[in-house]
C-alpha positions in Angstrom: -229.6 46.3 -96.4 -228.8 47.1 -100.1 -230.3 45.8 -103.2 -233.3 43.9 -104.6 -234.7 40.6 -103.1 -237.6 38.8 -103.9 -239.2 36.7 -100.9 -241.2 33.6 -101.7 -243.0 32.8 -98.9 -246.8 32.4 -97.0 -249.1 34.6 -94.8 -250.8 32.0 -92.8 -251.8 29.7 -95.5 -252.1 31.8 -98.2 -249.6 32.0 -100.9 -247.5 35.6 -101.0 -244.5 37.4 -102.4 -242.3 40.2 -101.4 -240.5 42.3 -103.2 -237.6 44.4 -100.9 -235.8 47.1 -102.2 -232.5 48.7 -100.1 -234.2 47.2 -97.4 -237.7 48.8 -97.8 -241.0 46.6 -98.7 -241.4 48.2 -102.4 -244.2 45.4 -103.4 -246.4 42.6 -101.9 -248.2 40.2 -103.8 -251.2 38.1 -101.4 -253.3 35.6 -102.9 -256.9 35.4 -101.1 -260.4 33.3 -101.8 -261.3 35.5 -104.9 -260.5 34.6 -108.3 -257.4 36.0 -109.1 -256.7 38.6 -112.1 -256.2 37.0 -115.3 -258.4 33.8 -114.6 -260.5 33.2 -118.2 -263.9 32.1 -118.3 -266.6 31.0 -120.4 -269.3 33.1 -119.4 -273.2 33.6 -120.1 -274.8 36.8 -120.7 -277.2 37.8 -118.4 -279.1 40.8 -118.0 -277.3 44.3 -119.8 -277.8 47.6 -117.6 -279.5 50.4 -119.3 -277.3 53.9 -119.8 -274.3 52.0 -118.7 -273.1 50.1 -121.8 -272.5 47.1 -119.8 -273.9 43.9 -119.0 -274.0 41.6 -116.1 -272.5 38.2 -117.0 -272.9 34.7 -115.2 -269.7 33.1 -114.3 -268.5 30.2 -112.0 -267.7 32.3 -109.4 -270.5 34.7 -109.4 -271.6 37.7 -111.1 -268.9 39.8 -113.7 -270.2 42.9 -114.9 -268.6 43.5 -118.7 -268.3 47.2 -120.7 -268.9 47.6 -123.8 -271.7 44.7 -125.3 -272.1 45.6 -128.9 -273.7 42.8 -130.1 -274.2 40.5 -127.0 -277.4 39.1 -126.3 -279.0 37.2 -123.0 -278.2 33.8 -122.9 -275.0 34.4 -125.1 -271.6 32.4 -124.0 -268.7 34.7 -124.2 -265.1 34.3 -123.1 -263.4 37.2 -120.9 -261.2 37.5 -118.4 -260.9 38.6 -114.8 -258.8 42.2 -114.7 -258.7 43.0 -111.1 -260.6 42.6 -107.7 -264.0 43.7 -107.2 -265.5 46.0 -104.7 -266.9 44.5 -101.6 -270.4 43.4 -102.7 -269.6 44.1 -106.4 -269.7 42.2 -109.5 -265.9 40.8 -110.9 -264.5 43.2 -113.3 -263.9 41.5 -117.0 -263.1 42.1 -120.1 -263.3 40.7 -123.4 -260.1 41.0 -124.9 -258.0 38.2 -123.6 -254.7 38.4 -122.9 -252.1 35.4 -122.7 -248.9 36.7 -120.6 -246.0 35.3 -118.8 -242.4 36.4 -118.3 -241.3 36.9 -121.7 -244.3 36.6 -124.1 -248.0 38.0 -124.2 -250.3 36.2 -126.8 -252.9 38.9 -128.3 -255.5 37.2 -130.1 -257.7 40.5 -131.1 -254.5 42.4 -132.1 -252.3 40.2 -134.9 -248.9 41.2 -135.6 -245.4 41.1 -133.8 -244.1 43.6 -131.4 -241.0 44.0 -129.0 -241.0 46.5 -126.3 -239.5 49.5 -127.0 -237.6 49.4 -124.5 -235.3 47.5 -126.2 -233.2 49.8 -128.1 -230.4 47.6 -129.7 -230.8 46.6 -133.2 -229.1 43.5 -132.8 -231.1 42.6 -129.9 -234.4 43.2 -131.7 -233.4 41.3 -134.6 -232.2 38.3 -132.7 -235.2 38.7 -130.7 -237.4 38.7 -134.1 -235.6 35.7 -135.2 -236.9 33.6 -132.2 -240.1 34.8 -132.7 -240.4 34.3 -136.3 -239.1 30.6 -135.9 -241.8 29.5 -133.5 -245.0 31.6 -134.4 -244.7 32.8 -138.3 -247.7 30.6 -138.5 -249.8 31.8 -135.1 -253.0 33.5 -135.8 -252.5 35.3 -132.8 -250.9 38.6 -132.0 -247.4 38.5 -129.8 -245.3 41.5 -128.1 -241.9 40.2 -126.6 -241.7 42.1 -123.3 -238.5 44.4 -122.4 -237.5 41.5 -120.0 -236.2 39.3 -123.3 -233.0 41.5 -123.5 -230.5 39.6 -122.6 -232.3 36.6 -121.9 -231.8 33.0 -123.2 -232.8 32.2 -126.5 -234.1 29.0 -125.6 -235.9 30.2 -122.4 -237.7 32.8 -124.5 -238.9 30.3 -127.2 -240.2 27.8 -124.5 -242.5 30.7 -123.4 -243.9 32.0 -126.6 -244.6 28.4 -127.3 -246.6 28.0 -123.7 -248.4 31.1 -124.1 -249.4 29.6 -127.6 -250.7 26.3 -126.7 -252.2 28.1 -124.0 -254.4 30.1 -126.4 -255.1 27.2 -128.7 -256.2 25.2 -125.7 -258.7 27.8 -124.4 -259.7 29.8 -127.9 -260.1 26.1 -129.3 -262.6 25.1 -126.6 -265.7 24.8 -128.4 -268.0 24.3 -125.4 -270.4 26.4 -124.5 -271.1 25.9 -121.1 -270.2 27.9 -118.4 -266.7 27.1 -116.9 -263.1 28.7 -115.8 -261.1 27.5 -118.6 -258.2 28.8 -117.1 -256.5 30.0 -113.8 -255.0 33.2 -113.1 -251.4 33.1 -111.4 -250.8 32.9 -108.4 -248.3 35.4 -106.6 -245.5 33.3 -107.0 -245.7 32.9 -110.6 -246.5 36.8 -110.5 -243.2 37.3 -108.9 -241.4 35.8 -111.6 -243.4 36.8 -114.3 -243.3 40.5 -113.5 -240.6 41.5 -110.8 -238.0 40.8 -113.9 -234.8 43.3 -112.6 -232.1 41.6 -111.2 -232.8 40.3 -107.8 -231.5 37.6 -105.2 -234.3 35.5 -104.7 -235.5 33.7 -101.1 -237.5 30.5 -101.4 -236.8 29.4 -97.5 -239.7 29.0 -95.5 -239.7 31.5 -93.0 -238.4 33.7 -95.7 -240.8 36.5 -94.6 -239.2 36.9 -91.3 -235.8 36.4 -91.7 -235.6 39.0 -93.9 -237.8 41.6 -92.3 -241.0 41.4 -94.6 -243.4 41.0 -91.2 -242.1 44.3 -90.0 -242.7 46.3 -92.8 -246.4 44.4 -93.2 -247.2 45.3 -89.5 -245.8 49.1 -90.4 -247.8 48.9 -93.4 -251.2 47.9 -91.8 -251.1 51.1 -90.4 -252.5 54.5 -91.6 -248.9 56.5 -91.0 -246.2 57.2 -93.4 -243.2 59.0 -92.6 -242.2 61.9 -95.3 -239.1 63.2 -93.2 -239.0 66.3 -91.3 -241.7 65.6 -88.9 -244.0 65.5 -91.7 -246.4 61.9 -92.4 -249.6 60.9 -94.5 -252.1 59.2 -93.5 -253.5 56.2 -96.1 -256.9 55.2 -95.0 -259.3 53.5 -97.2 -263.1 53.9 -96.5 -265.8 52.0 -98.5 -266.0 54.5 -101.2 -262.5 55.9 -101.8 -258.9 55.8 -100.2 -258.2 59.5 -98.4 -254.7 60.6 -98.0 -254.3 63.5 -95.3 -250.7 64.8 -95.7 -249.6 66.8 -92.4 -246.6 69.2 -92.2 -246.4 68.2 -88.1 -245.3 71.2 -86.0 -244.2 73.2 -89.3 -246.7 75.1 -90.3 -244.7 77.0 -93.3 -245.4 77.0 -97.1 -242.3 75.6 -97.5 -243.1 73.0 -95.2 -246.3 71.8 -97.0 -244.3 72.1 -100.4 -241.7 69.8 -99.2 -244.2 67.4 -97.8 -246.3 67.1 -100.7 -243.7 66.8 -102.8 -242.2 63.8 -100.7 -246.0 62.2 -100.4 -245.8 62.4 -104.4 -242.7 60.2 -104.3 -243.8 57.3 -102.0 -247.7 57.4 -103.0 -247.1 54.4 -105.3 -245.3 52.6 -103.1 -247.6 53.1 -100.3 -250.4 52.1 -102.2 -249.2 48.9 -103.8 -247.6 46.9 -100.6 -251.5 48.1 -98.9 -252.9 46.6 -102.0 -255.5 49.7 -102.6 -257.2 50.8 -105.7 -260.4 52.6 -106.5 -261.3 56.3 -106.0 -257.9 57.9 -104.0 -258.0 61.7 -102.9 -255.5 63.6 -101.8 -255.8 66.1 -99.0 -252.9 67.7 -99.5 -250.3 70.4 -97.1 -251.4 73.7 -98.0 -248.9 75.1 -100.7 -249.7 78.2 -103.0 -251.4 77.6 -106.6 -248.4 78.1 -108.8 -246.4 75.3 -107.2 -249.6 72.7 -108.3 -247.8 72.0 -111.5 -244.7 70.8 -110.3 -246.4 69.0 -107.5 -248.2 67.3 -110.7 -245.1 66.5 -112.8 -243.6 64.5 -109.7 -246.7 62.4 -109.2 -246.8 61.9 -112.8 -243.5 60.9 -112.4 -244.1 58.5 -109.6 -246.9 56.8 -110.9 -245.0 56.4 -114.6 -242.8 53.9 -112.7 -245.3 52.0 -111.6 -247.1 48.6 -112.7 -250.3 49.0 -111.8 -252.6 51.4 -113.9 -253.9 54.7 -112.6 -255.5 57.6 -113.8 -253.9 60.9 -112.6 -257.6 62.7 -112.6 -257.0 66.5 -111.3 -258.2 68.9 -108.8 -261.5 69.7 -107.3 -263.0 72.7 -106.4 -262.0 72.6 -102.6 -258.4 71.8 -103.9 -258.1 68.0 -102.8 -256.3 66.3 -105.7 -258.3 62.8 -107.1 -257.0 59.9 -108.6 -258.5 56.7 -110.2 -256.3 53.0 -109.8 -257.1 49.6 -110.8 -257.8 46.9 -108.4 -254.7 45.0 -109.0 -253.7 43.7 -105.5 -255.5 41.7 -103.2 -256.2 44.3 -99.7 -253.5 43.9 -97.5 -256.5 44.2 -94.7 -257.4 40.9 -96.2 -254.3 39.1 -95.7 -253.4 36.6 -92.3 -252.1 38.5 -89.7 
């Protein structure tokens, strides 16, 4: 099946959204009981962590950890936003740099000014968007970013989106209470799909869409460790408590050429394999044998693959044992925690 499809459905009682590209599961969003990324709290500073430059905070949903705490004292209220999912047994990751993000607009209270996505190249389109932004947000005290999805979008829809985000920012930032509370919930999978999957696609909202569009079969495959790389090669994606281990295997072909080919396929397919499984944190690649002279080519392919990925990922580099390491934001709920 060619083309893009966005399927909005549920897994058990959990809201979920799937992006299918040419018949393959390309991205997956699943709700769970953890606080959603994007949730904004008025938290209370609890205790600093010596040597780490951070502080534990108290929130209605448990302990959170904030880095860069200059000027923050225990007992002081502070606005923070959840940036991702916590590792098991650890505090929620939060930031004091609040963003109000929607499909077309991002309001940035700590960064004044108007910016338009650099991917929008046409000057007449940029001028149109500037007019819309100035008409609605010229008196706003906050910064504004117009996203790439604004290109060709209806002016009224963009304007409504900007107004909604400015109103939300005003409501949250204007609250003068000092009590610990949730000020704004993060977006669920269906809203996130509308917000972030903006390329043209068929949208399916019928109940049972996951079954009729092959999502359930794709999820069954994703629950396993094996990802085929072609020619008998495969990579094994295995999360542990400490890290995600990726083992690349060439199958019956032990030649160096087979190793290079398998590693390059791993580079191309790894972002999708991590997205649909909801995996992040430390990631270690145990690659198939290949000459050191081919490492740079592999790095270039890996960099290109993650450049198109929406989840923040740092390519750390090679270890003395010849493994390759990455650090990835925990932006997705793990597939292992989703209902079967």
